[in-house]
N, C-alpha and C positions, 0 to 999 in steps of 0.2 A: 666615317661610319659605313660599313657594307648596305649592300642593298637589303641583305638577310636578315642583318641587325635592326635596319632603320624599319621593317615589315615588323620586327618583332617587337621593338619600342612602341610604335605606333596602335600595333594590337594591344597592349598590357595598358597603353594610357588609356585609347579608347573606352577598353572593359572597367576599371577602375572609377575613370573620371564621366561618364557616360550622364547626361544630364538630362535629356528625355526617356523619357520612358514610356511603357503602353501600359495600358489599364487593364490588368489582366487579374484573377481570382488572388488570395492569398489564405493559407491557414496554418493550423499551428502543424508543426512538423511533429510526428509520431516519435516517440523515446529512442526506438528502437530500431530508427532507418537511420544507417550511415551514410556520409551525403560523400564520403571519399570511396564507397565500395560497391558496386553492383552486385544483386545476388548471385545465387549460383547456377537458377534456372534462368539466368539474362543470356541473350546470345549478341554475340558480334561476327558481323561478315562483312564481306566488301561486295562489290559488283561492278558489272557493263555490259553492254548491251550486243547484240549480235553485228549490226552494221558497225559500230564504232572500233571492233576488233578482230573480226573475223576475217574479213577481204577472202579473197576467191569469190570475187564477184559474179565470174562465168565462168565456174567451173564444175564440173561434175553433173551437170543438169541443172543449178540452180535457175531460178527465171530473174526477172529482172524486177527491181524493187522500186516505188517513185524515188527512193534516194540515188540509187546507180541512174536514172535518167535525169531530173534535175541537177546533179554535180558534173555528169560527166557531158553536159550539155553546157551550161552556165557558169561553172566555178572551176578555178585553176585546181585546187586541190580536192580528194574525195576520200573514198573509203575503198578505192578498189582492191586496195592489198591491206590498208589499216594496220594492227598489231600484228597481223599474219597468222591468227589464232586458229583459222581454218586447219593451217599445214603442224602448226607449233603446242596443239592442244594439249600435250603432254608436259610441256615446257610449263605450261600456266599449271595445270595441275598438280607440277612439283614447286611453284612457287609458292601455290597455296597451302598446299600441304607444309612449306616450311615455315611459313608465316601462322599456319594450324589453326586458322579461321572455323568459327562452328558451321558458317553454311558460305555458300556461295553462289548468287544471286546472277543470271545470263538471262539472255532473252532467246528465243528460238524465231530464225528468221523466217518468216509466212514464204513467202518465194524458195528458199531453199527445200521446203517440206513440198509444197503445193506451187511450181513455175508456171501454172495458169491461174493461180488464186483460187482454183476450185478442187474437188477431189475428183475430176476427172481424169486428171492428170497426176500421179505421186513419186517423186523423187526419193529412190530408195537408197541412193548416194547418202542426201539429207540426213534420212533416217539415221543411218550407218554411224554418219557424223555424231551427231547428239545421243545415240546407243553409246558411242565409245568414251564421249566425253560422261556419259551420265555413270557409265561403269566404272570409270578410273575416278571419280570424284567419291563414290560408294567404297571403292578396296582404300581411299585414303583416307575416309570416316570422314567426310563431309557433307554436310545435308544441300541438296540443291532447292534453290528458290526458283521458279522459273517464271519469267515473263512471257507471255504469250503473244503479246504485239506489244513492240517498243517501236512504233513509227514505220517499220519497210515494207510498207503497203505493196503487194505487188501491180508492177506497174501494168497491167493489163484490164483490171480492174478503176484505172484512172478511166479507161473507154465508155465505163460506166458509170460515171461521177463517184467515182471512191467514196468518201465517209457522206457524201450530199446524196446519196441514192440509198434508200431505205433497203434495198436489197443487201447492201454489205451486213448486215444485221443476221441474216440467213447467213452469207457467204462464212462470217466469222466464226458462229456458233459452228458449221461444218468443219472446220477450219479446228479449232479449239476441240473439238470430239474427238477428232482424229489424234492429237496430243495427249488426249486422256487412254485411250486405247492404248496408243506406244509407250506412252513413257510414265503412265498412273502409279504403276507397279513400284516406281522410284519417287515419282514427285509427291511429297503432301504438302507442297506450300506453294499456291498457284498465283500470281499477279495475270489478271485480266488484260489489261491496256496498262500503259504509262504515262501520264501526263497528258490526260487528252486537250487540256488549256492550251499546252504548246503547241502540239499539231493539229488543233485545231484553232487556234486562233492566232499565238506567237508567229508560227510557218507563215500561214498565208498572207499575215501583214507585212509580214518583211517581202515575199514572195511578189506578193503585191506591189509594193513599194520599186522592187529591184526590177523585175520582169514583166511581170503579168498584170499589169493594170488593169486587162478588164475582168480580173477576179470579181465577184459579186459578193465584194465585204456586207456584214451586217446581215447579211444573209446564210453564206457559205458557215459563218461558224457556228451558228444555233443548229442548223442541220448536221454538222459534224457530231457537235455535242449530243444532240439529240439521239442520234445513230448510236455512239456510243456506248451511251446510257442505255436502251435497249440490246445492245451487242452482249454488254457487261452482264446486264440482268438473265437475258435468255440462257446465258453459258452458266450461269449462275443458277441458275434452275433445273437446266438440265442436269449439272453434276448433281446436286443434291438428289436426282428420281433418279439416276442413273449409276454412279460412281460414288457417290458417299458412301454409301457401305460398304463397298468391297475395298475401296481405296483409301478411306479416310482422310481425305484431305482438307485443307481450309485453302479456302478462297477470296479474295478482295482485287482493290483495282487501286490504282496508283495515283493520286493528288501532290500535287504539288504547291505548296502555299508559303510565300516569304509575307513577313509580319509588315501589316501596314498601320503604323504609327502617326496618329495626328500629328498634323503640325504646329498644331499650338493646343492650348487646352479650352478651347474656343467649343462651343456648342456644334457650329457649324463642320468644324474638323474633327471633331469627336464622331458626328453622325459621317462625314465624309468618310473614315477607316473604316466605317461599320459598312457602310455601301461598296466598298471597293473588297471588304471581304465575303460579301455577298456573290459581286460578281467573277471574281478569285477563284474562290474555294466553294462557296452555297449554292454555284451554278452545276456543281454535281454531287455536294455530298449533301444538299438540301431535298434532293429524289431519293437520296441513296436512304437517307433516315428518316424523312418525311412523307417521299412521295408525289412530292411538285416542285418546280423551283420555287427562288425566292420569289415573295410578293413583290420587293421590291424590283426585281429583275423583270418581273411580268407588267408589272405598273409602267415603268420606264421603256420598256421595247413596245408596248401597245402605243403607249402616248407616242414617242418619236415615230415609228411606223406611220401611225393618222397624220402627223405632220408631213412626213416624206410623203405622203399621198399612195402607199401601201393599203391596199381593200384588209388586209388582215396584218396582226402582229406578226413581226418577222421572228417572235422565237414563237417554236412550235409547242403544241400542248399535247399532253397525254390522255388517251384513254383512261379511262374508268379503270379498264382490265391491265392497262400496262403501267398506271401507278401503282397496283397492288402488286405489280412481278418485280417493279424498280424497288419499292421500298422494302428495306430489308435484306437486301440481294449481296450480302458482304457476313465473311465470318469476323475480317480483319479488316482495320483499316489503315491501307499501306501510305505514306506520305515521304516525300522527297520535300528537303529545305535547303536553301543557300542563302540569305540575304535577306535585306528589311529594308523599306520604303518609309519617308515621312510623308503625307500624302494633303492634299487641301484641292477641294471643287476647285475645278476647270471651268472657262468660258462654255457653253453649251455651243456645239460646231453637229449640225443639222446631216451632216454626210455619213449616209448609212455604214456603220460599223460598230463592233463591238468596242469598242476602245472609247468610242464616241458617246456611245449607251452609257459606259461605265462612269465617264466623266470626270477623270481624276487628274489630277500634276502630280505628280511623283521626285521626290527630291532625295539624294543622299547628305545626311547631318558629315559635314567637314572634318566633324572628329572623328568620324569613322575612320579607318584604313579601310582602305579596297585593294584587289588581288588585282595581277597583270591584266585581266578583262575587265575589270570595273566592278565587280562584284562584291558588293561592301561587306565586311566582315564585323557582327555584333551580335556575339552569344547569347545575349538574354533574349533575343527576337525567336530563339529555337523554345525557351521554355514559353515565351508569349503563345506561339502557334500551337503547341501542345493543350495548354491551358483552353485556348481557343475551341479546340477540336471537344473537349472534355465538356467543357459548360454549355458550349452551342449544338455538340449533338448527340446527348444524352452519354458521355462518358465511355465513348466505343473502347474498343481493345486497337491500340495504336501498335505498328512496326514505323521505325523508321527506315525508309527504303533507300535513302540517300542524302549524303550531307558530306560535305568536302569542300576544299580551296584547292584552287591550281595559280603555280607560277611557273617561272620560266625553264625550268630543270636541273637535274642533278640530284646526285646522292645526297648532299647533304641538306636536310629541311629543315632543319628544328621549329620552323615558324609553323609546319605541317602537325609535327607534335603538338606543339602549344596550340593550334587550331583545336586539336579532334579535342584535349584535354578540358580546354574552356567550353566546349560544346556538351561535350558528357557531365560537365559541371552542370551546365543546365538543365540537361536528361536527368538528372539525380534529383536536384532541386523539384522539375515538375513530379517528379515521381512521388518523394518524399512530403513534399509541401504543399502540392495541388492537386494531390492523388489521382496522380493521370494514370493508366494502366497501359504501360509499353514494354513490350516483350524483347524487343532486339532494337540494335543500333548497326547500320551496315554504313560505312565507307564509301564516298566515290571518291574516284576508282581504284578496282585492283590495278589497271594497266594503265602507263601514258597511252593515251589514243585520239583518234578523229572525234572533234569535239565542235563538230555541227559548225556554227558562226563563226567558230575562231580556230577553225581549222586543225593545225598541228600545232598553236603556239599555246595554248593551254595542257601543262603537263599537271593532271591530277591524281594521277597514281602512287598507290603506294610502291610498286615496281616501276623502273625505269625499264624502258624500250627505246635500241638503238635505231633508229628509223630507218639506218643502213644494213645492218646487220639483223636486223630483229633480234638482238640479244635480250634478255631478262635479269635487272640485277636490282636485286632487292635496297631498296631505301632506308634510310635511317629510320623514317617510322614505320617502315615495314616492321622492324624488328622491335620499337614501343608496342606496335600494333599487337606482336606476336607474347611481348608479357604481360600486356593487357588482358587478352586472351586467356592467358595461362590463372594469373590473379584477380582479376577482374578490380583491380585497382586501378582508380584513373590515373594516379599519378606516378606507374608503371616505368621501370628502367627502360630506356631505350638503348641500352649495348645488347650487340649479338652474340 
């Protein structure tokens, strides 16, 4: 059996024979809710981020980002060229036009616009690049969804403490306002910040373990998260006050959430899954909806901080005014989802860190297939996190901004088509049976690109990139997606 066929076989074996289910709400499906077809107003798109595709890392006045510094200093591969979209954005637009997506989510590189991180120096070449991209998308009839920050902090701000310094809140708001002024006439969907848990916790923890062992874990993560929430909220309030009336856009922050499934049906494991959810997504969603961190986070971090001889909690506190500013600071909640985990309570470790405060052991069910980089494929988890967001956070309007699978490459990718179909079946179930309000689905990613820890080994794209010639070739999944966009049928044809 070929590797691709084996992945396909394991995928459907896991899908139909899965025995461990998470607890999620159920209700009767409306009689007029077709589980095979999406409504006409439901939108389908695809996504990228600046560092992962643009390249041109030191061209035309662009400043250095933190990733430019880190990867060129410590790692053999980097995004210096990436998918070369800085020079080939017209090829990108042609590919997007061929697929026929409703919208394209991309991010703007902060240091390409503001090389020094502040508005004291504005790079016109960077502005021209994004103006050309936006104009090309408009001509192609493709709506832009713009991420203001997808992890590429200007490196100069590192000397000021970057996201651990309260000053970055004002720096970010200034940067965001410039984007509203420059591009708000064409951009009506803004994602302020992508996956704060990833760059506030995952990245520092990995960098700490590999290179920078003096990084103060257990303090940095929470300062970073706190300032992210304030930067997002102040940006949202600014837009409402100054730009909403004239530009008519909608704003949200992008949260990542992989389902935490109790390892067993014991009370302890069920409570552990709830604890994991509060640390994973409640860290940011709770303040956005209710104005403050989850109580369990406040209690755990306060208790652990005292045992570690800190005089105050490592988790910062919001002032009353800040709570009011953060609470309700979104029009739509953007959600990224990739995988699922079985979880159980871990032994306590009092070394300061977010992970040790969370105190969870996670596992992958051995019946679940995994991608070439170890992500578990478990489609019901997507329905689970969507239903959880509805039930826990007052039924917000949701938009799936990333969902995808990687393989080792090639344009014949039936497994990716089956992955998307199975995920969309779960989205439709969440809409029809659970009453979740979802506006759109974004496949990650548009192009094969630089994939952070996986470098170039993980191919997520609907479009293959030859990393020697940088030519683009639509994969079979791109033709499936094209027909999906046209017909809104989950089981659309994959023929070109």
